[in-house]
C-alpha positions in Angstrom: -10.3 2.1 18.7 -7.5 4.6 18.4 -6.5 7.5 16.4 -2.8 7.7 15.3 -1.4 11.2 14.3 2.1 11.7 13.1 3.0 15.5 13.2 6.3 16.6 11.2 8.0 13.4 12.4 11.6 13.2 11.4 14.5 10.5 12.2 17.8 11.6 11.9 20.9 9.1 12.4 24.4 10.2 12.9 26.7 10.8 9.7 23.7 9.7 7.5 20.8 11.0 5.6 17.4 11.4 7.5 15.4 8.0 7.4 12.4 10.0 7.8 11.7 13.6 6.9 8.8 15.9 8.1 6.3 13.1 7.8 2.5 14.0 8.9 -0.6 12.0 8.5 -3.4 10.7 10.6 -4.6 7.1 10.9 -8.2 7.2 11.6 -9.7 5.0 14.4 -10.6 1.5 13.4 -9.1 2.0 10.0 -6.5 -0.2 8.3 -3.5 1.8 6.6 -0.6 0.6 4.5 3.0 2.3 4.5 4.0 1.6 1.1 7.2 2.0 -0.5 10.4 0.6 -1.6 13.2 -1.1 0.6 14.9 1.5 2.5 12.3 4.3 2.3 11.6 4.6 5.9 8.3 2.6 6.5 9.7 0.5 9.3 11.5 3.1 11.0 8.1 5.2 11.1 6.2 2.2 12.4 9.0 1.6 15.1 8.4 5.1 16.3 4.8 4.7 16.6 5.6 1.6 18.6 8.0 3.3 20.9 11.3 1.3 19.9 12.8 4.4 18.1 12.5 8.1 19.5 11.9 10.8 16.7 14.5 13.1 16.1 11.8 15.7 15.9 7.8 15.8 15.7 5.2 14.1 17.6 3.6 10.9 17.7 0.1 11.1 19.2 -2.5 8.6 20.3 -6.0 10.4 20.5 -4.4 13.6 20.3 -2.0 12.8 23.2 1.8 12.9 22.5 3.4 9.6 23.6 6.9 10.5 22.5 7.9 10.2 26.1 6.0 7.2 26.9 7.9 3.8 26.4 7.1 1.0 24.2 5.7 -1.4 26.9 3.4 1.2 28.1 1.8 2.4 24.8 -0.5 -0.6 24.6 0.7 -1.3 20.9 1.4 -4.7 19.6 3.7 -5.5 16.7 4.0 -8.5 14.4 7.4 -8.9 12.7 8.6 -10.5 9.3 9.5 -13.5 11.2 6.9 -15.1 13.8 9.8 -15.3 16.7 7.8 -17.8 18.5 9.4 -19.3 21.5 10.4 -22.6 20.6 10.2 -24.2 24.0 6.7 -22.9 24.5 3.6 -24.7 23.0 1.3 -22.7 20.8 -1.2 -22.0 23.5 1.7 -21.1 26.0 3.3 -18.5 23.0 -0.2 -17.0 22.6 -0.9 -16.5 26.1 2.6 -15.3 27.0 1.4 -11.5 27.0 -1.5 -12.2 29.3 0.6 -13.9 31.9 3.3 -11.0 31.8 0.4 -8.9 33.0 -0.6 -11.5 35.6 -4.1 -12.4 34.3 -5.8 -15.5 36.2 -5.2 -19.0 34.3 -8.5 -19.3 33.6 -8.9 -15.9 31.8 -5.6 -16.7 29.9 -7.2 -20.3 28.7 -10.5 -18.4 27.7 -8.5 -15.8 25.7 -6.3 -18.4 23.9 -8.9 -20.2 22.8 -10.6 -17.4 21.4 -7.7 -15.9 19.5 -6.7 -19.4 18.0 -10.4 -19.6 17.0 -10.0 -16.2 15.6 -7.0 -17.0 13.4 -8.3 -20.3 12.4 -6.0 -22.8 14.4 -8.5 -23.9 17.1 -6.9 -27.3 17.5 -3.2 -26.2 17.6 -3.0 -25.2 21.1 -0.6 -28.2 22.4 1.5 -28.3 19.2 5.2 -27.0 19.2 6.2 -24.2 16.9 8.4 -26.5 15.1 5.8 -28.4 13.8 4.0 -25.5 12.3 3.8 -24.3 8.7 5.0 -20.9 7.7 1.7 -19.7 7.3 0.4 -21.1 10.8 3.6 -19.4 12.6 2.2 -16.2 11.3 -1.3 -16.6 12.5 -0.1 -17.9 15.8 2.2 -14.4 16.2 -0.8 -12.6 15.0 -3.0 -14.1 17.8 -0.2 -13.6 20.0 -0.2 -9.7 19.4 -4.0 -9.8 19.5 -4.7 -11.7 22.6 -3.8 -8.5 24.7 -6.2 -6.2 23.0 -4.0 -3.6 22.0 -5.0 -0.1 21.1 -3.0 -0.3 17.9 -1.9 -3.3 15.9 1.4 -2.7 13.7 2.7 -5.3 11.2 6.0 -5.1 9.6 6.0 -6.9 6.2 4.6 -10.1 8.2 3.4 -12.0 4.7 7.0 -11.2 2.8 8.3 -14.9 3.6 5.3 -17.0 2.5 4.5 -18.1 -0.6 1.8 -16.6 -3.1 -1.0 -18.8 -1.9 -0.5 -18.3 1.8 0.0 -14.7 1.3 -3.5 -14.3 -0.5 -4.9 -16.5 2.4 -3.3 -14.2 5.2 -4.1 -11.0 3.3 -7.9 -12.2 3.4 -7.6 -13.3 7.3 -6.0 -9.8 8.3 -8.8 -8.1 6.5 -11.2 -10.1 8.2 -9.9 -9.7 11.7 -9.6 -6.1 11.5 -13.1 -5.6 10.2 -14.4 -7.9 13.0 -12.6 -6.5 16.0 -12.5 -2.9 14.6 -8.9 -2.4 15.6 -6.5 0.5 14.4 -4.1 -1.5 12.4 -0.9 -0.1 10.4 0.5 -2.5 7.8 4.2 -2.1 6.2 4.7 -3.4 2.8 6.5 -2.9 -0.6 4.0 -4.7 -2.7 1.7 -2.1 -3.9 -0.9 -4.9 -4.7 -0.8 -6.0 -1.2 -1.2 -2.5 -0.2 -4.5 -1.8 -2.3 -6.0 -5.2 -1.3 -5.7 -4.5 2.2 -5.7 -0.9 3.2 -8.3 1.7 3.7 -5.7 4.3 2.8 -2.4 3.9 1.7 0.8 6.2 2.7 3.3 6.0 -0.1 6.9 6.9 1.2 10.0 7.4 -0.7 13.3 8.2 0.5 11.7 9.2 3.9 9.1 11.8 2.5 5.5 11.2 2.2 4.7 11.4 -1.7 0.6 10.7 -1.4 -1.7 9.5 1.3 -4.9 8.5 -0.5 -7.5 5.7 -0.9 -6.2 2.8 -3.1 -8.5 4.3 -6.1 -6.9 7.3 -5.5 -3.5 6.3 -6.4 -4.9 4.8 -9.7 -7.3 7.4 -10.9 -5.3 10.7 -9.4 -1.6 10.3 -9.0 0.1 13.6 -7.5 3.4 12.8 -9.7 4.7 10.9 -12.5 6.8 8.9 -9.9 3.7 8.0 -8.1 1.7 7.0 -11.2 4.8 4.8 -12.3 4.8 3.0 -8.9 1.2 2.1 -9.4 1.8 0.5 -12.8 1.4 3.6 -14.8 2.9 3.2 -18.1 1.3 5.7 -20.4 3.0 9.1 -20.4 2.7 11.9 -22.9 4.6 15.2 -22.7 2.9 18.4 -23.7 2.2 22.0 -22.6 -0.9 22.8 -20.5 -2.8 25.7 -21.5 -6.3 25.9 -19.5 -8.0 22.6 -20.2 -6.1 21.6 -23.3 -2.6 20.0 -23.6 -0.9 20.4 -26.7 1.5 17.5 -27.7 3.5 16.0 -30.5 0.9 13.2 -30.5 -2.0 15.7 -30.8 -4.2 18.3 -28.9 -6.1 16.8 -25.9 -9.1 18.2 -23.8 -8.5 17.6 -20.2 -10.6 17.6 -16.9 -8.3 16.5 -14.1 -5.8 18.9 -13.6 -5.8 19.8 -10.0 -5.4 23.4 -10.6 -2.2 22.7 -12.1 -0.4 25.9 -13.5 -0.2 26.2 -17.4 3.3 25.1 -18.9 4.9 21.6 -19.3 3.4 18.7 -18.0 2.7 15.1 -18.3 -0.5 13.3 -19.5 -0.9 10.0 -17.8 -3.8 7.5 -18.3 -4.1 4.0 -17.7 -3.9 1.1 -20.1 -7.5 -0.1 -19.5 -8.8 3.4 -20.0 -7.4 3.6 -23.8 -10.2 2.8 -26.2 -10.0 1.5 -29.8 -12.7 3.3 -32.2 -13.3 3.1 -35.7 -13.6 6.7 -36.3 -12.0 9.9 -35.5 -13.4 12.0 -32.5 -12.2 14.3 -29.6 -8.9 12.9 -28.1 -8.2 10.6 -30.8 -4.8 9.4 -31.6 -3.4 7.5 -34.4 -0.9 4.7 -34.1 0.5 1.4 -35.2 0.5 -1.7 -33.1 4.2 -2.8 -32.5 3.4 -6.1 -30.3 0.7 -7.8 -28.5 0.9 -9.8 -25.4 -2.1 -12.4 -24.7 -2.9 -12.1 -21.0 -6.0 -14.6 -21.0 -8.7 -12.1 -20.0 -7.2 -9.5 -22.4 -4.6 -8.8 -24.7 -2.0 -5.9 -24.1 -1.1 -3.8 -27.2 2.2 -1.7 -27.5 1.3 1.0 -30.1 3.5 3.4 -31.3 2.0 7.0 -32.1 4.0 10.0 -33.1 7.2 8.8 -31.6 5.4 7.9 -28.2 4.8 4.4 -27.2 1.1 4.0 -25.3 -0.1 0.7 -24.2 -3.8 -0.4 -24.2 -5.9 -3.4 -23.3 -8.2 -5.1 -25.9 -10.6 -8.0 -26.1 -9.0 -11.5 -26.6 -11.9 -12.6 -28.7 -11.4 -9.9 -31.5 -7.5 -9.3 -31.5 -5.7 -6.9 -33.8 -2.5 -8.0 -35.5 0.8 -6.5 -35.2 1.6 -3.7 -37.9 -2.1 -2.7 -38.0 -2.8 1.2 -37.8 -5.5 2.0 -35.4 -7.5 4.9 -33.8 -7.3 5.4 -30.0 -9.4 7.8 -27.8 -8.0 9.1 -24.6 -11.3 9.9 -22.9 -11.0 13.5 -21.5 -12.2 12.3 -17.8 -9.8 9.5 -17.8 -6.7 11.6 -18.4 -4.7 12.7 -15.3 -2.2 15.8 -15.7 0.8 15.9 -13.5 3.8 18.2 -13.5 7.0 17.2 -15.9 9.6 16.5 -13.4 12.0 17.2 -16.1 11.2 20.8 -15.9 11.0 21.0 -12.0 
C-alpha cells in the first residue's frame, strides 16, 4: 500500500490560466479518494501528474514520501483506467487482461493464472475467450479494470470510468469498485464530477474548483460542515440565511439564532446554512423558531419537500408524506443550533 502526497502542485500551460494551482493533499495508503468538481476544474490534470503523464510546473508528487517527479510513467508502478475502456480489438478478453504481464515477460503459466484471478475478481469468469466487440459497456469497463489490476500496481487511478454507462450499470460498477478496493486494500484515486458518486465511493473527497482545492474531507464532512457557501451549494445546500454573527448568535431578518458550529469564524456578516432534512416542523414557538408560509409542495415518495417563505427568505424542509401540509398554511419551523453551519458571506469578502 502506498501513500500519495501532493505538495503545492501547480500546472501552467502557455498563454492560459493555471489548470492546477498550489494543490496540497495526502491520499492515505489503502484508501479510496475521489477528486470531485465540475468539468475543466483540474481533476484529470492532477490525476495525470500523479500518473506521470504530465509534468508539474511546480511542486512535488510523492509516493511514500519519495518525490517521483523525475520518474517516467512506465516506472511509477501506477495503473490508470480511462473513461473509454480502450481495449485492443484484435485481442481476446484474456489477452487484453494479460497484456501488461506479457510486457513484463512473465511466464505463460503465471499470466494464465493471474488472468483467471482478475476475471473472477471482476465477475467475468467465463469471458476469457470472448472478443471485445461482443461485450456490453459495463463488461468492457470490468475488463479494463482487470487489465489495470493484473500488474498489481501501487496506485490505481480511475478517470471518470463510469460516465458513459447507464444508471443501473453505474450503480453496479460503483459497488464492484468499492468491493475490490476493500478486498485488495489498494490505494485508489477516482475522478468524477458526480457528487453522489464521490460520496458513495470515497473514504475522503477532494473538492476542486478552478484548479484550487476547496475542501478535503470525509463525505459526511461536506454535508455537515462545509467550509463555504459554494461548497455547501455543490453538495445540495439550498437553505441560506444572511445575517450578522456576534459570538454564538446570528441576527437576521428571519430572526435571531443561537449557533454552535462557527469554526472560530470572526464576528461580522455571515451566511447560515442548514440542510432541509434538519429543519423540523413544530407546533409551538421555541428557540431558533421561524414562522413562514408554505408556497409549494413536491411529493417525493418517501417524503414531501416543502418550499416555505419566511420574512422574504425561501427555506426548504422535508416532511412526512403521511401527514402532509397544504399550500398556503402558516407553519413554525425549528432550526436546531447544532445543525446550523455558519460560513463566510462571500458577498462581503
